DRENFI-35384 format. One line per field, with one value per residue (C-alpha): residue number from 1; chain; y, z, x. Coordinates in pm, 1 decimal. Each point is the difference from the previous one (the first is absolute). Layout:
% DRENFI-35384
marvo NUM | ...
vovo A | ...
Y Y | ...
Z Z | ...
X X | ...
This chain:
% DRENFI-35384
marvo 1 | 2 | 3 | 4 | 5 | 6 | 7 | 8 | 9 | 10 | 11 | 12 | 13 | 14 | 15 | 16 | 17 | 18 | 19 | 20 | 21 | 22 | 23 | 24 | 25 | 26 | 27 | 28 | 29 | 30 | 31 | 32 | 33 | 34 | 35 | 36 | 37 | 38 | 39 | 40 | 41 | 42 | 43 | 44 | 45 | 46 | 47 | 48 | 49 | 50 | 51 | 52 | 53 | 54 | 55 | 56 | 57 | 58 | 59 | 60 | 61 | 62 | 63 | 64 | 65 | 66 | 67 | 68 | 69 | 70 | 71 | 72 | 73 | 74 | 75 | 76 | 77 | 78 | 79 | 80 | 81 | 82 | 83 | 84 | 85 | 86 | 87 | 88 | 89 | 90 | 91 | 92 | 93 | 94 | 95 | 96 | 97 | 98 | 99 | 100 | 101 | 102 | 103 | 104 | 105 | 106 | 107 | 108 | 109 | 110 | 111 | 112 | 113 | 114 | 115 | 116 | 117 | 118 | 119 | 120 | 121 | 122 | 123 | 124 | 125 | 126 | 127 | 128 | 129 | 130 | 131 | 132 | 133 | 134 | 135 | 136 | 137 | 138 | 139 | 140 | 141 | 142 | 143 | 144 | 145 | 146 | 147 | 148 | 149 | 150 | 151 | 152 | 153 | 154 | 155 | 156 | 157 | 158 | 159 | 160 | 161 | 162 | 163 | 164 | 165 | 166 | 167 | 168 | 169 | 170 | 171 | 172 | 173 | 174 | 175 | 176 | 177 | 178 | 179 | 180 | 181 | 182 | 183 | 184 | 185 | 186 | 187 | 188 | 189 | 190 | 191 | 192 | 193 | 194 | 195 | 196 | 197 | 198 | 199 | 200 | 201 | 202 | 203 | 204 | 205 | 206 | 207 | 208 | 209 | 210 | 211 | 212 | 213 | 214 | 215 | 216 | 217 | 218 | 219 | 220 | 221 | 222 | 223 | 224 | 225 | 226 | 227 | 228 | 229 | 230 | 231 | 232 | 233 | 234 | 235 | 236 | 237 | 238 | 239 | 240 | 241 | 242 | 243 | 244 | 245 | 246 | 247 | 248 | 249 | 250 | 251 | 252 | 253 | 254 | 255 | 256 | 257 | 258 | 259 | 260 | 261 | 262 | 263 | 264 | 265 | 266 | 267 | 268 | 269 | 270 | 271 | 272 | 273 | 274 | 275 | 276 | 277 | 278 | 279 | 280 | 281 | 282 | 283 | 284 | 285 | 286 | 287 | 288 | 289 | 290 | 291 | 292 | 293 | 294 | 295 | 296 | 297 | 298 | 299 | 300 | 301 | 302 | 303 | 304 | 305 | 306 | 307 | 308 | 309 | 310 | 311 | 312 | 313 | 314 | 315 | 316 | 317 | 318 | 319 | 320 | 321 | 322 | 323 | 324 | 325 | 326 | 327 | 328 | 329 | 330 | 331 | 332 | 333 | 334 | 335 | 336 | 337 | 338 | 339 | 340 | 341 | 342 | 343 | 344 | 345 | 346 | 347 | 348 | 349 | 350 | 351 | 352 | 353 | 354 | 355 | 356 | 357 | 358 | 359 | 360 | 361 | 362 | 363 | 364 | 365 | 366 | 367 | 368 | 369 | 370 | 371 | 372 | 373 | 374 | 375 | 376 | 377 | 378 | 379 | 380 | 381 | 382 | 383 | 384 | 385 | 386 | 387 | 388 | 389 | 390 | 391 | 392 | 393 | 394 | 395 | 396 | 397 | 398 | 399 | 400 | 401 | 402 | 403 | 404 | 405 | 406 | 407 | 408 | 409 | 410 | 411 | 412 | 413 | 414 | 415 | 416 | 417 | 418 | 419 | 420 | 421 | 422 | 423 | 424 | 425 | 426 | 427 | 428 | 429 | 430 | 431 | 432 | 433 | 434 | 435 | 436 | 437 | 438
vovo A | A | A | A | A | A | A | A | A | A | A | A | A | A | A | A | A | A | A | A | A | A | A | A | A | A | A | A | A | A | A | A | A | A | A | A | A | A | A | A | A | A | A | A | A | A | A | A | A | A | A | A | A | A | A | A | A | A | A | A | A | A | A | A | A | A | A | A | A | A | A | A | A | A | A | A | A | A | A | A | A | A | A | A | A | A | A | A | A | A | A | A | A | A | A | A | A | A | A | A | A | A | A | A | A | A | A | A | A | A | A | A | A | A | A | A | A | A | A | A | A | A | A | A | A | A | A | A | A | A | A | A | A | A | A | A | A | A | A | A | A | A | A | A | A | A | A | A | A | A | A | A | A | A | A | A | A | A | A | A | A | A | A | A | A | A | A | A | A | A | A | A | A | A | A | A | A | A | A | A | A | A | A | A | A | A | A | A | A | A | A | A | A | A | A | A | A | A | A | A | A | A | A | A | A | A | A | A | A | A | A | A | A | A | A | A | A | A | A | A | A | A | A | A | A | A | A | A | A | A | A | A | A | A | A | A | A | A | A | A | A | A | A | A | A | A | A | A | A | A | A | A | A | A | A | A | A | A | A | A | A | A | A | A | A | A | A | A | A | A | A | A | A | A | A | A | A | A | A | A | A | A | A | A | A | A | A | A | A | A | A | A | A | A | A | A | A | A | A | A | A | A | A | A | A | A | A | A | A | A | A | A | A | A | A | A | A | A | A | A | A | A | A | A | A | A | A | A | A | A | A | A | A | A | A | A | A | A | A | A | A | A | A | A | A | A | A | A | A | A | A | A | A | A | A | A | A | A | A | A | A | A | A | A | A | A | A | A | A | A | A | A | A | A | A | A | A | A | A | A | A | A | A | A | A | A | A | A | A | A | A | A | A | A | A | A | A | A | A | A | A | A | A | A | A | A | A | A | A | A | A | A | A | A | A | A | A | A | A | A | A | A | A | A | A | A | A | A | A | A | A | A | A | A | A | A | A | A
Y 2946.8 | 23.0 | -143.5 | 64.2 | 185.1 | 175.7 | -114.4 | 340.7 | 11.6 | 173.0 | 213.4 | 141.1 | -37.3 | 274.2 | 189.8 | 1.9 | 150.2 | 282.5 | 115.0 | -1.4 | 200.9 | 247.4 | 18.8 | 38.6 | 283.2 | 161.8 | -142.4 | 162.6 | 291.0 | -252.5 | -225.3 | 319.8 | -3.8 | -194.6 | -308.0 | 1.1 | -159.1 | 279.1 | 286.4 | -81.0 | -192.9 | 194.1 | -273.9 | -24.6 | -318.8 | -177.6 | -187.9 | -199.4 | -387.2 | -196.9 | -342.8 | -245.5 | -267.6 | 51.6 | 169.3 | -78.6 | -324.6 | -60.5 | 22.2 | 300.8 | 115.2 | -13.0 | 123.1 | 286.0 | 64.7 | -87.5 | 326.5 | 198.1 | -62.0 | 67.8 | 335.5 | 142.2 | -6.9 | -46.8 | -272.6 | 9.7 | -324.2 | 81.7 | -266.4 | -262.9 | 32.8 | -419.7 | 20.3 | 214.3 | 140.1 | 69.2 | 295.3 | 133.5 | 47.7 | 202.5 | 207.8 | 111.3 | 75.4 | 245.0 | 179.7 | 82.3 | -95.3 | -370.5 | -160.2 | 25.6 | -330.5 | -281.5 | -344.4 | 51.6 | -353.2 | -41.9 | 6.3 | 373.7 | 103.8 | 110.2 | 185.7 | 171.9 | 105.1 | 187.9 | 142.6 | 165.4 | -107.1 | -132.9 | 155.3 | -63.3 | -147.5 | -0.8 | 379.0 | -217.2 | -300.3 | 232.2 | 162.6 | -210.5 | -150.7 | -304.4 | -361.3 | -153.4 | -293.4 | -112.9 | -29.3 | -307.3 | 157.7 | -137.6 | 123.9 | 302.4 | 152.7 | -133.4 | 389.5 | 143.4 | 219.9 | -1.2 | 431.8 | -190.5 | 134.5 | -245.6 | 57.6 | -271.1 | -243.1 | -372.1 | -146.1 | -330.7 | -269.0 | -330.1 | -285.4 | -264.7 | -363.9 | -277.6 | -141.3 | -431.1 | -269.2 | -188.5 | -322.4 | 19.6 | -64.1 | -237.9 | -220.0 | -5.9 | -50.6 | 297.1 | 240.9 | 314.8 | 316.6 | 169.2 | 225.0 | 261.0 | 193.6 | -278.2 | -86.0 | -354.7 | -260.0 | 270.9 | 94.2 | 100.3 | -424.5 | -89.8 | 132.7 | -79.1 | -362.9 | -6.3 | 160.2 | -346.9 | -218.2 | 238.9 | -25.5 | -284.7 | 81.9 | -263.4 | 239.8 | 307.2 | 113.2 | 147.1 | 77.3 | 384.4 | 370.1 | 235.9 | 191.3 | 128.4 | 239.9 | 285.9 | 61.6 | -315.3 | 211.6 | 258.1 | -293.5 | -242.3 | 185.7 | 168.7 | -355.4 | -64.6 | 255.6 | 310.5 | 290.6 | 206.2 | -280.5 | 196.4 | 369.3 | 175.0 | 119.1 | 387.9 | -211.1 | 88.8 | -338.6 | -336.1 | -316.7 | -198.5 | -136.4 | -43.8 | -332.8 | -63.2 | 122.6 | -248.7 | -282.3 | 50.7 | 48.9 | -267.4 | -245.8 | 102.5 | -23.2 | -366.6 | -114.2 | 11.2 | -4.1 | -326.5 | -144.8 | -16.9 | 90.5 | 330.5 | 99.5 | 128.4 | 304.0 | -35.9 | -148.0 | 347.7 | 275.5 | 16.8 | 198.5 | -131.0 | -357.1 | -47.8 | 52.0 | -230.9 | -259.6 | 29.0 | -45.4 | -295.6 | -197.0 | 36.8 | 229.0 | -185.3 | 322.2 | 389.4 | 338.6 | 236.8 | 318.7 | 14.1 | 165.1 | -336.5 | -140.6 | 124.3 | -148.8 | -342.1 | -5.8 | 58.9 | -173.3 | -383.1 | -228.7 | -349.0 | 64.6 | 171.2 | 222.5 | 188.2 | 314.0 | -73.7 | 217.3 | -30.9 | -258.0 | 208.6 | 3.6 | 267.0 | 218.9 | -25.4 | 262.5 | 110.2 | 267.4 | 163.0 | 185.8 | 295.9 | 219.1 | 332.6 | 356.5 | 344.5 | 358.5 | 194.5 | 314.2 | 223.2 | -196.6 | 263.4 | -106.7 | -152.8 | -50.7 | -176.0 | -246.7 | -83.7 | -20.2 | -259.7 | -225.7 | 63.7 | -201.0 | -194.7 | -169.3 | 7.0 | -211.5 | 48.7 | -3.1 | -244.1 | -216.8 | 61.5 | -63.4 | -303.9 | -135.6 | 10.3 | -287.0 | 61.0 | 218.3 | 27.2 | 333.0 | 249.1 | 12.8 | -305.1 | 30.4 | -83.4 | -216.8 | -224.2 | -76.4 | -194.4 | -343.3 | -250.8 | -5.5 | -347.8 | 66.7 | -90.5 | 51.4 | -106.4 | 159.8 | 319.6 | 173.9 | -14.2 | 298.0 | 234.6 | -201.3 | 164.1 | 321.5 | -116.9 | -165.7 | 222.6 | 146.3 | 251.1 | 67.9 | 315.0 | 256.9 | 195.7 | 245.3 | -262.3 | -286.8 | -82.0 | 74.9 | -235.7 | -294.2 | 38.6 | -68.2 | -269.2 | -242.0 | -17.2 | -147.6 | -212.1 | -209.0 | -179.2 | -120.2 | -100.5 | -206.6 | -207.1 | 140.0 | 261.5 | 44.4 | 222.9 | 175.3 | 90.6 | 105.6 | 251.9 | 144.6 | 44.2 | 211.0 | 187.1 | 298.5 | 55.5 | -3.6 | 225.5 | 322.1 | -37.7 | 28.0 | 300.2 | 91.8 | -4.7
Z -3426.6 | 323.6 | 338.4 | 232.8 | -224.8 | 231.8 | -8.8 | -147.3 | -214.9 | -334.8 | 83.3 | 351.7 | -221.5 | -288.2 | 278.3 | 197.1 | -379.8 | 40.5 | 354.0 | -112.2 | -290.5 | 194.2 | 279.6 | -257.1 | -109.0 | 372.2 | -6.1 | -258.6 | 157.7 | 206.6 | -355.1 | -97.3 | 332.1 | 12.6 | -137.7 | -310.5 | -38.8 | -131.7 | 275.1 | 352.5 | 305.7 | 208.4 | 301.7 | -29.5 | 34.6 | 127.6 | -97.4 | 39.1 | -108.3 | -11.9 | -30.9 | 31.1 | 183.0 | 256.8 | -32.9 | 348.9 | 5.9 | -386.4 | -258.3 | -119.4 | 345.3 | -51.9 | -354.6 | 145.4 | 275.5 | -229.2 | -283.7 | 397.3 | 56.9 | -342.2 | -54.2 | 304.2 | -51.7 | 267.8 | -101.7 | 205.8 | -76.1 | 134.9 | 140.5 | -271.3 | -130.6 | -21.8 | -64.5 | -242.4 | -77.7 | -381.9 | 189.5 | 179.1 | -276.3 | -172.1 | 282.0 | 81.1 | -385.2 | -50.9 | 368.9 | -179.7 | 315.2 | -125.9 | 147.1 | -232.3 | -117.3 | -20.5 | -85.3 | -243.0 | -203.2 | -321.3 | -133.7 | 99.9 | -176.6 | -314.9 | 150.7 | 243.5 | -251.0 | -219.0 | 325.5 | 11.3 | 321.2 | -31.6 | -63.2 | -342.5 | 86.4 | -306.4 | 54.9 | 251.9 | -214.6 | -292.5 | 251.5 | 157.0 | -313.4 | 205.8 | -277.9 | 1.9 | -171.8 | 341.4 | 61.6 | -102.8 | -309.2 | 56.1 | 393.3 | -94.5 | -263.1 | 171.7 | 181.8 | -370.8 | -118.1 | -361.9 | 48.9 | 91.2 | 373.8 | 221.5 | 342.5 | 168.0 | 97.8 | -18.0 | 380.5 | -143.7 | -152.0 | 92.9 | -329.4 | 39.8 | -100.2 | 56.4 | 398.5 | -21.8 | 246.4 | -123.1 | 258.9 | -184.0 | -338.3 | 92.3 | 163.7 | -338.9 | -181.3 | -218.1 | -164.3 | 255.2 | -253.9 | -95.9 | 163.2 | -226.9 | -182.0 | -316.6 | -160.5 | -32.7 | 135.9 | 193.4 | -275.7 | 91.4 | -139.2 | 228.7 | 300.0 | -13.4 | -58.8 | 290.7 | 235.8 | -96.7 | 81.4 | 393.3 | 51.3 | 218.5 | 61.9 | 280.5 | 252.4 | -152.7 | -125.8 | -311.8 | -320.3 | -0.1 | 49.5 | -223.8 | -69.5 | 403.8 | -5.7 | -266.3 | -157.0 | -190.1 | -216.1 | -196.4 | 74.4 | -183.9 | -256.2 | -116.9 | 7.1 | -259.5 | -231.9 | 114.8 | -87.6 | 341.4 | 183.7 | 284.3 | -215.7 | -374.9 | 111.9 | 16.1 | 276.6 | -113.6 | -150.9 | 179.7 | -188.2 | 169.8 | -142.0 | -326.4 | -171.4 | 90.2 | 334.4 | 120.0 | -95.2 | 240.7 | 283.8 | -110.5 | 19.6 | 340.5 | 98.3 | -179.1 | 245.9 | 247.8 | -274.1 | -202.1 | 108.1 | 380.5 | 75.3 | 197.2 | 318.7 | -55.4 | 32.5 | 313.6 | 134.6 | -18.7 | 170.7 | 298.2 | 71.9 | -58.0 | -110.0 | -284.5 | 230.3 | 260.3 | -273.2 | -49.9 | 270.4 | 91.2 | -340.5 | -69.7 | -336.9 | -231.4 | -202.9 | 59.7 | -183.2 | 239.7 | 94.7 | 148.3 | 234.2 | 152.7 | 85.6 | 331.1 | 84.2 | -145.9 | 156.9 | 344.2 | -29.6 | -196.4 | 192.1 | -109.3 | -386.8 | -220.4 | -285.4 | -295.9 | -260.5 | -361.3 | -293.6 | -132.0 | -239.7 | -376.3 | -285.0 | -247.5 | 232.4 | 327.0 | 232.5 | 345.4 | 108.8 | 349.9 | 238.2 | 147.7 | 305.3 | -132.0 | 232.7 | -104.9 | 67.1 | 15.0 | -166.7 | 224.2 | 242.2 | 170.2 | 38.2 | -393.7 | -52.4 | 307.4 | -151.1 | -288.4 | 165.8 | 236.7 | -348.2 | -188.8 | 301.2 | 103.2 | -380.2 | -43.1 | 78.3 | 399.1 | 57.5 | -226.3 | 199.3 | 335.5 | -201.6 | -92.4 | 338.3 | 31.1 | -222.4 | -119.7 | -267.1 | -348.3 | 48.8 | -355.1 | 35.9 | -218.0 | 71.4 | 345.9 | -112.3 | -162.8 | 376.7 | 48.8 | 155.1 | 240.1 | 293.5 | 116.0 | -10.2 | -236.9 | -245.4 | -194.2 | -353.4 | 190.1 | -262.6 | -251.3 | 199.3 | -143.2 | -307.0 | -87.0 | -56.3 | -365.8 | 32.4 | 117.0 | -173.9 | 142.0 | 34.6 | -166.6 | 225.0 | -51.3 | 129.0 | 278.5 | -35.2 | 315.6 | -72.9 | -305.7 | 229.7 | 225.0 | -289.0 | -207.6 | 246.9 | 225.3 | -329.3 | -46.1 | 221.7 | -186.0 | -228.7 | 287.5 | 183.8 | -348.2 | -102.4 | -325.5 | -207.1 | 103.5 | -375.2 | 94.2 | 343.5 | -171.2 | -299.5 | 226.5 | 260.2 | -297.3 | -28.2 | 362.4 | 44.0 | -305.0 | 140.9 | 300.6 | -149.5 | -107.9 | 312.6 | -41.0
X -4203.8 | 122.6 | -108.7 | -182.4 | -278.7 | -271.9 | -295.1 | -135.9 | -369.2 | 28.9 | -264.6 | 274.9 | 300.3 | -144.6 | -178.8 | 357.4 | 146.3 | -316.2 | 110.0 | 365.7 | -15.7 | -196.3 | 241.6 | 328.6 | -185.9 | -46.3 | 400.6 | 169.2 | 136.1 | 184.8 | 89.2 | 239.9 | 164.7 | 285.7 | -218.6 | 35.8 | 364.7 | 130.2 | 41.9 | 206.0 | -115.9 | -208.2 | 60.7 | 390.9 | 150.4 | -283.9 | -345.1 | -299.1 | -9.9 | -351.9 | -61.4 | -227.0 | 213.1 | 142.7 | 369.9 | 125.6 | 230.8 | 85.4 | 212.5 | -146.2 | 18.6 | 361.7 | 54.8 | -159.5 | 265.3 | 235.2 | -90.3 | -59.2 | 408.0 | 94.4 | -201.5 | -4.0 | -419.6 | -287.2 | -304.1 | -232.2 | -222.5 | -364.6 | -136.3 | -196.9 | -312.4 | -124.0 | -325.0 | -196.2 | 342.4 | -176.6 | -198.6 | 272.0 | 213.0 | -325.4 | -41.1 | 338.9 | 44.6 | -328.4 | 98.4 | 349.9 | 206.1 | 123.3 | 355.6 | 227.4 | 34.9 | -304.6 | -108.5 | -233.8 | -235.4 | 128.9 | -323.1 | -68.5 | 323.7 | -139.1 | -309.6 | 180.3 | 227.1 | -262.2 | -148.6 | 330.3 | 79.4 | 363.8 | 307.1 | 152.6 | 334.4 | 123.5 | 180.5 | 118.9 | 191.2 | 102.6 | 215.7 | 155.7 | 78.8 | -159.4 | 133.2 | -326.9 | 134.2 | 100.7 | -394.5 | -188.8 | -126.4 | -405.7 | -50.2 | 224.7 | -229.3 | -361.8 | -45.4 | 12.7 | -252.9 | -140.1 | 149.2 | 384.5 | -31.5 | 132.1 | -259.0 | 93.9 | 337.3 | 48.3 | 218.1 | -71.2 | -190.1 | -155.1 | 53.2 | -235.4 | 115.0 | -96.4 | 73.5 | 25.1 | 11.6 | 332.1 | -79.4 | -313.7 | 175.1 | 226.7 | -270.7 | -201.1 | 288.5 | -34.0 | 307.7 | 53.6 | -71.5 | 224.4 | 338.4 | -25.0 | -238.5 | -10.3 | -328.5 | 157.6 | -170.5 | -211.8 | -284.4 | -384.9 | -76.3 | 311.5 | -140.3 | -338.0 | 155.1 | 209.0 | -296.9 | -161.7 | 262.8 | -2.1 | -415.6 | -64.0 | -443.8 | 64.6 | 222.9 | -160.0 | 376.8 | -57.5 | 251.5 | 20.4 | -222.1 | 45.7 | -301.8 | -25.8 | 285.0 | -164.8 | 372.2 | -88.4 | -226.0 | 266.8 | 292.4 | -194.6 | -168.6 | 322.0 | 175.6 | -291.4 | 71.6 | -196.3 | 128.0 | -156.9 | -109.6 | -283.0 | -34.7 | 62.7 | 403.0 | -268.0 | -164.5 | -397.1 | -85.2 | -15.6 | 158.2 | -11.1 | -280.8 | 175.2 | 52.9 | 355.9 | -67.6 | -298.0 | 189.3 | 208.0 | -156.1 | -207.7 | 313.7 | 63.2 | -401.3 | -26.5 | 255.1 | -272.8 | -267.4 | 166.1 | 256.0 | -84.4 | 396.9 | -100.3 | -180.3 | -362.2 | -62.6 | -231.2 | 294.4 | 167.5 | -192.9 | 167.4 | 346.0 | 305.8 | -124.3 | 184.3 | 357.8 | -147.0 | -99.6 | 318.5 | 165.8 | -225.0 | 134.4 | -343.1 | 115.8 | 309.4 | 61.0 | -119.1 | -12.0 | 106.8 | 226.0 | 299.7 | -139.7 | -114.7 | 368.6 | 5.3 | -341.6 | 96.4 | 410.7 | -178.6 | -335.6 | 167.4 | 207.2 | -19.6 | -16.0 | 326.1 | -195.4 | 151.4 | -151.4 | 7.7 | -102.5 | -339.6 | -72.3 | 57.9 | -215.4 | 111.5 | 143.7 | 124.2 | -56.4 | -121.3 | -118.8 | 85.1 | -161.8 | 203.5 | 3.8 | -50.5 | 59.7 | -25.2 | 16.5 | -309.6 | -34.2 | -3.6 | 232.5 | 237.0 | 267.2 | 68.5 | 343.3 | 121.0 | -349.7 | 186.8 | 376.5 | -121.3 | -207.6 | 361.9 | 159.8 | -257.9 | -3.6 | 455.1 | 188.6 | 91.7 | -409.7 | -65.7 | 247.7 | -197.7 | -371.6 | 167.3 | -33.0 | -323.3 | -70.1 | -320.0 | 59.9 | 294.5 | 115.6 | 29.2 | 358.5 | 57.9 | 393.8 | -182.9 | -233.2 | 245.2 | 188.1 | -359.4 | 99.6 | -173.9 | 321.2 | -33.3 | -421.4 | -297.9 | -0.4 | 277.3 | -114.7 | -50.2 | 188.2 | -255.6 | -158.2 | 286.2 | 25.9 | -388.7 | 69.6 | 82.6 | -353.5 | -167.5 | -353.6 | -264.2 | -360.5 | -64.3 | -103.3 | -343.3 | -190.3 | -238.4 | 183.9 | -179.0 | -332.2 | 76.3 | 139.5 | -322.1 | -220.2 | 148.7 | 173.7 | -310.8 | -144.5 | 259.4 | -115.0 | -269.2 | 299.8 | 236.9 | -352.6 | -55.7 | -343.8 | 121.9 | 250.4 | 275.7 | -41.2 | -398.4 | 48.3 | 237.6 | -189.4 | -290.4 | 215.5 | 207.7 | -246.1 | 5.7 | 333.3 | 125.5 | -308.4 | 183.9 | 370.1 | -154.0 | -100.9 | -361.3
C-alpha cells in the first residue's frame, strides 16, 4: 500500500479504466512498434521519466545522472504532476504517448495490468538473467500477475516499525523494546501493558498509536494467524471480516475503546497529526513507515527516539509500502527504460537512493548497509532487516474501490460505536462486488 494515495473515487477509477481500455485499442499500432519490450528502441539512447514528486535536488536525480553517465543515455525528467496524478497517468496511458517510465500507485497495478496498459518486464528479467534473489522477496514479487507477467518495478520499500520515545520509557522506568526482530518481552500483551504504563491522562500523553497507519490491517492480521490478511490470494474475496482478522483489528481498536492508551479517532483526523503528536511527546509508541524518519530527524530536537519491530503474536511481520514504477505498453523507448529501472534497483543506484533516507532500496546488499551515522534512530538497521519479515496485501482488480468502502465504515468501530466484526460483515457484500468491478 503506497503513500500519497489519491482521493480518486471508485466510480471515477472504474470509469478511467474503461477509458483506458478504449485508448489502448486505438493505440494498438504503437504497442507493436518498439513498445512491446521485444523490439528495438525507436528513440535511441533517450527516454522520458515521470514521478509524482519533484526529482530535482533529490538522491533520485543523482541516481538518474549516474545512469546517464554510465550508459550514455539521456533521461528527460518531466515536470512532476503533484495534483491529480492518477488522473493524469490514465490520460497519458490512454492517449498512446506516455512517458517511458511512470510512477504508479500500487493499488492500480493489477487493474492496469489486466487492461493491457503495462509492459511485461519478465522477458527483460530473463534475457538479462537477473539475480532476483538479490532483492527483498515480497517487495520484488508484488508486481507479479496471475498469468506470470511482471508488470511493474519496485525500487524500494518503506517497512513499518514502532517508533518510540526513549525518554518517556526511561522516565516511566519501563524496559525498552528489543533491538532486533525478537518476541522476547515484546508480544501484543507486553505492548499493551507497556502502553498503559506510558499513558498519562493528566498530560494528555498516550502510550501507543497503532490503528491510524492503514498498514496495520495487513500486519496485525497476519501476525495474529491470518493466512491472507485483507484480501484472498486470488483477490476476489474480502477476508478482513473473518474471525482472526476481526480479532486483530478489535485488539488495536480496544487500545482506545477499552484501555484508553491510544488517542481517540476523532483527534486524529488532521493531516500529519500523528507525527506532530509524537514529536511533541504526546505519543510514546507509534506504528509508522520508514518514510517518517526524515520528518522526525528534522523535527524532534528535545528527546531521543528510536525504532523497534512490531510486537509479536503468532508471527512477527510487517507490511511495507512500495515505491513502484512502470513502463507503459506504448512506451517508445522500453529498452532504455528497462536499463534505468534495472540500474536503480542495483547496487550502484541503490547506494545513491539510500542517501535519501525515505525508503529502503530493494537491493538486499544495499539495505544491509543501513546505519544511523550519528543520527537517530540508533537501530535504523531494523528497516533493512525487515526484508526477512515482510507481508504484502494481496492484489485485486479494484483495491482502491474496496478500501473506499470498508475504511470509512470502520470509523464506527474506531469511534467506539460498534464492534469491528459487525461493521465489516455489513460492508462485506459491497466490498466483494467492488472487487469484481461491479
